[in-house]
C-alpha positions in Angstrom: -10.8 13.8 10.3 -12.8 16.5 8.6 -15.6 14.8 6.7 -16.9 17.9 5.0 -14.0 18.4 2.7 -12.3 16.0 0.2 -9.5 14.1 1.7 -6.1 14.1 -0.1 -4.1 11.0 -0.9 -0.5 11.2 0.2 0.6 7.6 -0.3 -0.3 4.5 -2.3 1.2 1.1 -1.7 0.7 -2.2 0.1 -1.1 -2.5 3.5 2.0 -2.9 5.6 3.6 0.2 4.0 0.4 2.2 4.5 0.3 1.3 8.2 3.8 2.6 8.7 3.0 5.8 6.9 -0.2 6.3 8.9 1.7 5.7 12.1 4.3 8.2 11.2 1.7 10.8 10.3 -0.2 10.2 13.5 3.0 10.5 15.5 3.2 14.0 14.1 -0.4 14.8 15.1 -1.7 14.4 11.5 -5.0 12.4 11.5 -4.8 9.8 8.7 -6.9 7.0 7.4 -6.3 4.0 5.1 -8.7 3.2 2.2 -8.6 0.3 -0.2 -8.9 0.7 -4.0 -12.7 0.6 -3.9 -12.5 3.6 -1.4 -13.9 1.8 1.6 -12.3 2.4 4.9 -10.1 -0.4 6.1 -11.2 -1.8 9.5 -8.6 -4.6 9.7 -5.3 -5.3 8.1 -6.6 -8.8 7.4 -9.4 -7.6 5.1 -7.3 -6.3 2.2 -4.9 -7.8 -0.3 -3.4 -5.4 -2.8 -3.1 -1.6 -3.0 -4.3 0.9 -0.5 -4.1 4.7 0.0 -3.4 6.9 3.0 -5.6 9.9 3.1 -5.3 13.1 5.1 -7.2 16.4 5.5 -6.3 19.0 2.8 -4.8 21.3 5.4 -2.3 18.6 6.4 -1.4 17.5 2.9 1.9 19.3 2.4 3.3 18.3 5.8 2.1 14.7 5.3 3.8 14.4 2.0 7.1 15.5 3.5 6.8 13.0 6.4 5.8 10.2 4.0 8.8 10.8 1.9 11.2 9.8 4.7 10.2 6.2 4.5 8.8 5.6 1.0 10.0 8.3 -1.4 9.7 5.9 -4.4 5.9 5.7 -3.9 5.3 9.3 -2.8 2.6 11.2 -4.7 3.2 14.7 -5.7 1.3 17.3 -3.7 -1.9 18.3 -5.3 -2.1 15.3 -7.7 -4.2 12.3 -6.7 
């Protein structure tokens, strides 16, 4: 992931949902990371209870939003709005 630019949030939800979205994105060669509400990287799915976000590089945002919509359209964030 490019650490020199701001990452874009493409999904917010529970940990298990975020893991599915992250897996789908990575299957389409889009690097993604999961962050908890305090914006610290999640190292283990056992460390978090509550909402998390899936973040991608800005260049991948549009494609990532479309891929995320396949599984979780009701929690999808609009492109360009975080």
